[in-house]
N, C-alpha and C positions, 0 to 999 in steps of 0.2 A: 288642325285643319290640313286637309289633303290638297295637294297641288299636283301639277304635271311638271315633270323634270326632263329636260333634254340633255342627254349625255353625248358630248361631241368634242372635237378638237379644231373646228373651223367655223368661226362666227359668221363669215360671209354666207355660208350655206344655211345658216339658221335664220338669217334676216327674213327671207320670204315666208318662213313658217310662223314667225312672230306676227308678220302682217296678216296672215290668215287667222291667227288667234284673236287679233284685234277686232276682226269682223264678228267674232262670236263673244266679244267682251270678256275674254279670258287672258290672263297673264301667266305665261309659262315661265318657269325658272330654268336657268342654264347651269350645268355642271360641266366646266371645261376640264377635261381629263388629259393633262400632259404630265404633270407631276403631282405627288400627293401620297396620302397613306390610307389604308383600309383597316380599321380595327373590327374584326369579326364579331366581337362580343357587344359592340355598341349598336343600339336599335336605330335603323334608318328612319327618316321621317315617313309619314304616311303619304301615299300618292301613287301616280302612274309614272313610270320611268321608261322613257323612250330612248333606245340606244341608236345613236347615229355615228358611231365610230367607223372610220373609213380605213381600208387596207392601204390607202395612199397617204396616210398621216406622216410617214417619214419624209414625203417630198415637201412638207411644210414645217420640218424641223421638230416634229413630235414623234420621234422614233419609238418611244415606248408607250404612246397613248393606248394602243390596243391591249398591251399587257396590263396596264393600270385599269382599263375598262373591264377586262375579264375578271380581275380581282373584285371590282366594284360590283358587277353583275352577280358574281358568286355570293357576295355578301348580301345583296338585295334578295336574291332568290332563297338564300338560307333563312332569311327572316319572313319569307312569304309575301313579299311585295309584288305588286303587279308590274311585270317587266314586258315591254314590247321589244321584240328582237333581242332575246336574252342570249345566254352563253351558247346555246346550240347555233344560233344564227350568227353570232360573232366568230364561231369556229369555221363556219363555211365562208364567211366574208374574207377570211385570211388564208384560205387554202382551196385553190381551184381544183386540185386533184380530188379533194374531198367533195367538192360540189359535183363533180362529174360522177362519182360513185353514187351519190344520193339521187342525182338525176336519172341515172341508168336504173336504179332500184325502182323508180317511179315509172319505168317503161319509156323514158325520154332519151332520144339518141343524143350523143355527144360525139365530137371528133375524136378519132383514135389518137391516144395520147400516151407518151412515155415520160415518166419523171426521171430526171438525171441529176445526181449529186456529184460535183467534181468537174472542173473545167477540162481536165485531161480525159475524161470519160465521154465528153460530148461528141467528138468526131466518131468514135466507135459506135455510140448509140444512134447517131444520125445514119450511119451506114446500115446498121441493123434495122432501123425503121423502114428502110428501103422504099421510100416514097418521095418523089419530087413533084413540085416544090413542097416545102414544109415550113411551118411556123415555129419560131423559137420565142418563148415567152416566159417571164418569171411566174412561178407558182403563187407568190404573194406580190401583187402589183397594184394597179390602180391607174385609171384614166388612160389605159392602153399603153403606158410607158414601158419601154424596153421590149415591146412586141415587134419582131422582125420576120420578114418573109424571105426565105432563101431558095434560090432556083438550082443551087448546086452545093456539093460539099465544100468545094474549093472557096465559094463565096463565104461560107460560114468560117472556114479556116482563116480567111483574111480578116474577118471581124474579130475573131478570138485573139488574133495577134496584134490587133490595133489598139490605140489609146482609148478608143470608145468603148472597149469592153469593160463591163461592170458586173460584178457578182450580184445575183438576186438577193434580196434581203434575208430570206430564210435559206439560202444556199441551194435551192431546188430550181432547176430549169425544167421546163416542159417542151418536149418535141412534139408537135401537133400536126395532124392532118390539115391541109389547106382546103377549105370548102369554098369553091368558086361559085359565086351566085350569078345568075343570068344578068342581073342588073347590079350596079355598084352600090349596094345598100344592105344594111342589116336592119333587123326589127327589134325594138326593145319593148317588151310587154310590161306594163306597170300594174302592181297589185297593192291594195291598201285593205287592211283587215283580212288579208288572205283572199280577196276577191279582185277579179280583173276590173280595171277601170278604163284603160285604153292602151293602144300601142302607138308608138312613133317610129317612123322610118328615119334612119340615120345614114347619110351618104358616106361611103368609105372611099371616095375618090382621092381624098387627101391623106389616107393612111388609117391607122388603127386606133387612134386616140379619140375616144367617142364619149367622153363625159359630157352630159347635156345641161349642166346647172347654169343658170343665168349668171352667177357671180363670176364665171370665167369668160363672159362675153366682153373681154377688155383688151383683146388683142394678143393674148398668149397663144401662139400657134400650136403649142403642144397640148392644149386642152380644148376639145370641142365644145365645152361649155363656153368657150370664147369664140367659136367659129361663127360665121354669118348664120342668121336664123334660117336661111334657105337650105342649110344642111339638115334641118329637122322638119319633118312634116307628119302630122297626125294621120294614122292609117286605120282603115277598117278591114283590111285583108283578112285578119285572124279573129275577128269578133266572134264568129260562130264556129271556129275551128276546134276540132277535138283536142288539139295541143293545149289549149287554154284550161280546160278542165284537168288535164294531166298535170300542168304546172301548178294549178291550185292545190291538187292533192300533194305534190311534191313539197310545196310550202307548208302545208298543214303537217305533214310527217316530219318536216325539218324544224318546226318551231319558229317559222318565219312569218310574221304578220305583215311587214311592209317591205317591198323589194321591187327591183326591176330585173327582168330576166332577158338576156340578149339571145336571139335566135337568128338563124340564117337558113335559107332554102336553096338547095343546089339545083342544077340544071334539070335533074330528074324529078324535082318536086319534094325530095326528102328534106325534113326539117331537122335541124340540129340546134341544141342549146349549148352555149359555150361560156357564158358568164352570168353569175348572179350577184347583183349589187344590193346588199341589204341596207346600204346608206344611199338611198336613191334621191336623185335630183330631177328637176323638171325644167324645161325651157318654156317660160311663160309666154313669150310672143308666139312660139309655135302652137301652144294650146289655144291662144286667142285666134290666130290666123286659121287654124284648123277646126275651129269650133268644137274643141274637145268636149265630151259629154259631162266631164267634171274636171276642175283644176286639181292637180296633184297635191299641192300644199294645203288647199282647202279640204280635200278629202282626208289628209292626214290629221288636220286640226279637228275635224268633225269626229273622226274615229277616236282620237285620243280624249276629246271632250266626253264622248259617250262612255268610254271606259272609266273615266273619272266619276261620272254620274252613277255608273253601275256599282261603284265602291260604296255609295251611300253616304 
C-alpha cells in the first residue's frame, strides 16, 4: 500500500499539514530525521515522500538532520520513489550562495553578494565590497537568525570582537548589498506544485527574522512565526507581475515543487529575490484575514494527495 510520508525534524510545523490531510480523509506518515541509518540496498516503501527538512534544524538541536535527509533522499531517488523537493531542492535550502546563482541563471536579480570564509578575512572583504550599509548573514541559516545590518566597517569590527560573535554553521559568511525598500516590508511569494498560490507582505520594522509559521506565534521574538499577525498581510501586488513566471521557471529548473521565495522592491522599482525556503510555512490567521485564494497547507495536502493518486 502506498502512503504519503513527511520527512522533517520539527513536529510543530507538521501539525497544520496533518489537519489539512484530515479534511481529505488522508493519514500521512512522518519520518523524523534527526538520527538514524540509511541502507542503500534495502527497498523503500511505496508512496510519495515530501521533504520538509529545514536549514534552521540546528537551532532546534538537530544539527545533522539535513545530512541524514540528504542520504535518505538519495536512497529514495535511487530506488525511483516519488520525492517532492528532492536532493536538488535540499541543496539550495542549505546554501544561499547557490540559490543566488540559480536565480541569476533564471534571469532574476539578487543582491550583490560576496562569500567569505574565515573571521580574519571579513574586514578585508567588507572593505573590498566598498558599499555601505551592507548586510552580514550566514550562508546556511534559517528564520533570519544571524542577519545583521552594518553602517560602517568599525561597527562590524566591534561585533567581531564581541561575545555575540558566532561562526556560521558551514563556515561561510555572506556580505550582501542592502536593498532599501520604500516601505518597511518584504514580500514572500508562495508556490505549491511549482505554481504560484499567493504572496504575503511581511513587515521588517522589527528586524530580519521573518519565518511566518503559526507554531512560532508563542512569544519568541526571534521568530516572526511568533510575531503578531499584523506583521503579515496577504498581498495582490505581484499577482500578474512577470517575476512570478520567472520564479516558476526557476523552481522548475531547480527541481523544487513547494517553496516560498522572498523578494524586495527598491525605491527605483527593481525587484530582487534573496531567499528561497523549500520548507515553507504559512500564517493561518493572515490567510483568513486576507481572504487568501487558497490556504497554503490545504494546497500542499491536495497536491500530495494528487501525486499519490497518480501513482495508481
